[in-house]
N, C-alpha and C positions, 0 to 999 in steps of 0.2 A: 237816621233820626235820633237825636239825643232823648234819653228817658227823662220824663218830667218828674221833678222832686215833689213828693207829697207835701212836704213842709212848705214849699213855695205855693202849692195849690191852696193850702190852708190860709196862708198869708194873703193870697189873691182874694179869697172869700171875704176876709175881714176888710180889705180895702174896698171891695165892691159893696159890701153890706153897709159900711160906714160912710161911703162916698168920698173917701180921701185918706191921705196918709196919717193925719193927726189922730183921727178916731181909731185907725188900726194900731197906731203906736200905743195909745192908751190901753187897748185890750191885750196887746202882746208884750209890751215892754221893750220893743225894738224901736230904735230911733227912726224918725221919718225919712232922713236921707238914706239909711240902710234899706228901708222898705222900698223906697223909690228905685234904688239900684237893682234890687231883686226883682221888681216888677218889669223893669226894662230887660233884665236877663231872661225872665220867663217869656217875654214876647219874642226875644231873639231865638230862644230854644224852640218855641212853637211855630215861629215864622208867621205870626199873626198879630194884628193890632188888637189889644184887649181893652184899652181905655182911651177915652177922649179926655185929654187933660185941659184944664182951664183954671183961671183964678178962683173959680167957685168950687173946684175939687176934681175928683175923678169920676167920670161917668162911663158906663160900660158901652163899648163899641159893639157892633153886631156879633163879631166873633167872641167878644167877652161875654155877651149874653148867653151864647151857646155853651161856652165853657162853664159859666155860672150854673146852668142847669145840670151839667155833668157833675160838677163839684158838689152840688146839693144832693144828688143821688148817691155820690160816694160817701158823703157825710152821714146820710141815713144808713147806708150799709155798714159803715164803721160803728155807728151807734148800736145797730142791731147785733153786730158781732160782740161788741163790748157787753151788752145786756146778756146775751147768751152765755158768754164766758163767765160773767159775774154770777149768773144763776147757779152754775155748777158748784160754786164755792159758798153759796148762801143756803142752798137746800140742806135741811137737816140730815144727819146720818143715823141710820138704824143698823146696829151690828147684831148678827146672829152668831153665837159662839157655842161650840160643842166639842166633844172629843174627836179624835182623828176620824172615826167612822161617820158620826153624825154630821160633822162639818162637811164631809164629802157628799153625803146625801143632800144636804141643804144646797151645796154648790150645783148639784145636778138638777135641782128643782127651783132655781131662782125665778124662772118664768111664772111660777105659781105664787111667788112671794112679793115680787115687785112688778107692777103692770106699767105699760107705757102710759106716760102722763102722770104717774104718781109724783107727788111733790116731796120726795125724799130720795136719798141715795142709800144703797144697801152695801154693807160690808160683811163678807163671810169670813169667819176666823176660827181658829182653834182656841179652845179654852185652856190656858196654861195653869200650872199649879200655883204660880204666884199671883194670878189674877184675883181680884176682889170685887164682887159685884157692887159692893157698897160705894165704890168709887168709879164705877163704870156706868156713866149715864148713857141713855139711849141704847142699851144692850139687852137683848133677849137671850138668856143663857139656857142651854139644855143640860140638865143634870140627871145622874143616875139615882140620886137621893135628894130629897127636899132639903133646902137649907134649914138648919136648926135654929138659927138666930139671924137677926138683921131685919131691916125695914124693907121687906120684899113682898111682892105679890106673886103667889105660886099657883100653878095650875098643873094637875096631873093629867097625862095623856095616855098614850098606848104603852103596852108592855113590849120589851125587847127580849127575844130568845136567842140563845147561842148554841152552837153545835160544832163538833169537830168536822173538818173537811180535809179531803185529799184530792189530788188531781184525778180527773176521769181516766187519764192514760197511765196513771201510776200503778205499780205492782200492788195487787190486793192482798199481799201476804200480811200476816200479823206482825212481822218484824219491821214494818215501815216506821222509820224514826219520827220523832216529834220536832216541831219548830217552836221556839219560845221567843217571847219578847225579853230583851235583856233585863236583868234584875236592876240595873242602874237607872232604867227609865220606866219600868213597870210601876203603875200607880194604882190601877183599879183591880178589883178581884178577878175580873176577866183576864187582864194582862198577866196576873200572877198565877192563874190556874194551872198552866202547863208545868211550870217548874216546881209548883207545890205538889202536883200529882204524878208527874211523869219525868222527874228530874233525871233518872238514870237512862231514859230513852231519848234524851235531847241530843241531837247531832248538829243542829243548826239553830242559831239565834240571831236576832237583829236588834239594834237599838233605834231603828227607824220603823215604827209600827206600820207605816204605810207600805212597806215592802213585804209584809207578811203574806197578803194574798198572792203576790207574784212568786214568792218562794214556794208556796203551796202548789200553785198552778204549774210551776217549773219542775215539780216532782221531788223537791228537797225533803218532803215529809208531810206529816199531817199537822194541822194547827187549828186553833179555836177562833172562830169569827162570828160576828152577829149574823143571824139567819138572813136578814134583809140584804146583807152584802154577799154572803156565800151563795145564797140561792139565786142571786142575780148574775152569777158568773158561770157561763156555760162550760168552762174548763174545769169546774169544781163539782164535787159530789159530796153529800153528807156521809159521815161515818158514824153509825149508831144513831141514837135518839137525841133529842134536845137535852142539854145539860141543865136540868131544872134548877139547880142551886144558883145558877148565874142569871136567871130571868129577873128582870127588874123593870119598873116603869120609867118612862121619860117624864121628867118634871120641867116645865117651863117656868122661868123665874125672871122677873124684872124688878128694878128698883121701884119701890112703891110710889115714889115721887114722879116717876115717868109713865106710869101705866095709863094715865088719862091723856097723854100726848097723842094726837090723832095718828101720827105715823107709827108710833110704838104700838098702839092699840090695833091698828090695821095689820101690822106685821105679826103680832101675837095671834090674832084671830086666824089669819091665813096660814100660819105655821101649824096651829092646832088642827085646822081643817085638813091640811096636807097630811099630817101624821094619821089622822082618823081615816082618811081615804086609803091609806096604806097599812091599816091595822093588821090585816091578815098576813101581809108580807113581814111585818115586824115580829109578829108572834110565831113565825115559822110555819104557818098553815097555808101559805100560798106561794110555793116556789114558782119563780118566773120561767124556769127552763126545765124540760124533761130530765136534763142531766142532773138535776138536783135530787136524784134518787138516793136511797139510803142503802149503804152497805150494812149487812146484818150484824157485824161485829159491834160490840158495845164500845162506847167511847171512854168508859171509865177505866 
């Protein structure tokens, strides 16, 4: 059996709805003789008589009436798909941007930030040095320090603590080397801490910060991580106490022109609530795993 062309079915619908070739021609821009030939070809393809032709026009035959019902169903399905597809590109986007660690935390908790049925799309991204919130509409940014200028709405949330970590299976000797973020990419005080304080003991470094936890877990040495990340990894354990000088709050900031947009307000409130629920984890007071025990040696 030959496959029926959807374009021919659409043309069939117009002929049936208009009751003839002339009306279908006006709607489609296809000449009446061409439409007539295509309807004959459609009937041959289907092996059924679809129209009763007369000087008064085209009237549906019994098989044509059945086909018309099927085509109407198809047209509704196509319309529904088109609407569904269009909605994906008309829903507003809310972006949540943070550093390499916070953007990872956000990605792991998107179910708490966007619910089924929410009328917006969510984008999780890393905040880059060249980014400027002034020109980032629909963005909720997480900063270690509140913006000093600009038309922003700012909200202080939880404090983030940091600690040195080593692999649970690593040698516990004092001469375990340090792992550093490469100086060419280090931006924050946290990323610069190791080479500022332990430069002579650095044996490994990386210009891809996301690799640091894996390097520590692999036994390459000790490194500094936020407590909410290090304490969540069973392969890691703390070395020493929290590094108090690195503790800082998380500031949520949005363009002030955006803060009353429903989708931005909803995301901002949910993100603040998510951070608050995990306040103890961020402050280093609630390790997730027993392995997040502390080696007695000082991290300094």
